[in-house]
Structures are given as C-alpha cells and as structure tokens.
N, C-alpha and C positions, 0 to 999 in steps of 0.2 A: 397374238393378242397384245395390245399395248401394255407395257410393263406397269405403268401407273394405274391403269384400269384394273389390271389383274391384282395389284396390291389392295385396291379398294374392295374388290369382290371377295378377296380372301378374308377381309375383316368382318364380313356379314354374319357368319355363324357366331362369332365371338360377341358381336354387338347384340344379337338376338338373345344369347345366353345372359348377357348383362341386363337386358330389358326384363327377361323372365324372372331374374333374381330379385328385382326391385320389389319392395313392399307396395302393394296396391294402396293408393291414397284416395280418401274421400274428397269430394270437390271442395269441402270447407276446410281442407287441411293441405293446401298446396304450398305452404311456407317451406322454404329451403330447396325447392326444386331448381334445377339449372335454368339458365336463361335460354339457351339454344339446345335444340335436339328434336327427338321424335317422341311422340306420345301415343298410347293405345288406351282406348276406352274399353272397359270390361263390364259386362252385365252378368251377374251370377257366375263369376270366374270365367266367362267366355269372352274372348277377344271379339270386339264388334267393329272397331274403326281405328284406323291408323292415320296420324297426321304429323306434320312437322312444322316447326316455327323457330324464329329467332327471338321470340317473346312468348315463351311457353305458357307462363301463368295467365297472361291476358288472353292468349289465343284459346286455351282450354276453356276459359270462362265464357268466351264468345259463343261457344257451342250451346250454352244453356241460358244465357242472359235474355230476359224478357224483351229487351229492345233489339235483339239481334234479328237480322233479316236473312233471306235465302243465301246471300253471299257470305255471311259471316258464320252462320250456323248450318253449314252444309250437311253434316251428319243428321241433325234433327230434321232438316228439310227432307232428306231421303227417308227417314223414319216416318214422317207424316205422309209422304207420298205412298209408302207401303201400306200404312194404316188405312188410307182412303182407297186402296186398291188401284192406284195409278201405276201403270207399268213404267219402269225406269226408262224404257225406250220410247215413250210417248213424246211426240214432237211439240207438245204444248210448252210454251215458255214458262220460266219460273215466275215472271211477273203475272202471267195469266193464271197460273196455279194459285198464287197468293190471293187472287180475287175470287177464286172458285168457292161456292157455298160450302161452308164447314171447314175449309182448309185452314183458316186462321186458328180455329180451335184445335185441330189436329196438330198444327205446327207448335202451338203453345204447349200442348200435352207432350209432344215429342221433346221439346226443350226441357220440360220438367223431368221427363224420363232420363235424359242425359245427365241432368243434375244429380240424380240418384245413383249413377254409375260410379265405378272406381276408375282410376287412371294410373298407369305406370309410365314413367319417363326414363329416357336414357339421354345423357348429354352427348351431343355431337356438334362440334363447332363448325367443321368444314361443310360448306354448302353441297359440294358434290357427294360427299359421304352421306349427308342427310338425305339427299334425293334418292340415291341408290338404296339406302337402308329402308326408306319408306316403302319403296316398291318391293324389296325383299321381304319386309315384315308383312305386308299385305298378302303376299303369296304364301309365306310360311305359316302365318296365323289364320289364313283362310277368311279374310275379311272383305273379299271382293263384292259381297252382297251390297255393301254400302260404300266401299272404295272402288268406284268404277273408273276413275281417272278421266271422266268427261270434263271438258272445259265449259265454262259458263261466262 
C-alpha cells in the first residue's frame, strides 16, 4: 500500500472521534464553524447525511434554502424522492422529477425538514483527506440511504 495513502487511512478513526465529540449545532447557530471540512446532518441524534465543502457554512445552508435546486440541496432532494415513493434507482432525471405533480411541495417540505436538523462539523483542510473521510464517515455512520455517491 502507498505510504501516503496508508497515513491518510490511519487518520480516519481519529477524525470520526473528533466529529462525534463536536457539539451538535442548530442551523441558526453556525457561527464559528470552520471554513473547510466535513459535515453530518443529524435528526433526533441519528446521522442522516454526510457532506464536505471548502465553504461549510454556505454549503450547509444550501441544503435547506428555499431557492436551492436539486443540484444544491441534494440531501433534501433525496428525502423528497423517498417521501414520494420514488425509488433511488429510477432512471427519471432530476429535471423531470422537479416537474412531477406534487414534487415541488415534497422538495420544499424536505428542505424545511433539513432546516430543523442539527449538524456536526470537523475541520479538514486537505482535499484528499476530506474526500476519504467523507466516504469513511458515510460507511461508519451508516448514511448510505441518502449518501449514494451517484453523480448528477
């Protein structure tokens, strides 16, 4: 195994511990969070979705902002699909789903649901470490229901 890769992998449990130690924050209390890193949305203390960004505060807010679309509020979009009984593997495009009867309401309600969740963040400046930790956290926290790593 590549030595540099092995060093990154060895950091993962420590980073997960740091994340779990963080106090969960309400969406209206994001002051003081780091600029870069990984975030996890929690609903009733259950991890729901993992993401990463180099602009954490604005990225987190994009998940619930009323003006957000399917490309910026991916988690809410997946919640809306689930609410409408749309299988994650359906080949319908996101643009088509946005036009489906009732989907706009479901998507709005999903964004409001995300807005009520709490978030934990861990600062990670290095892009490779961010990427690896996002995948590690998804698997360790069992959030694959909404983190499916499909491209769009």
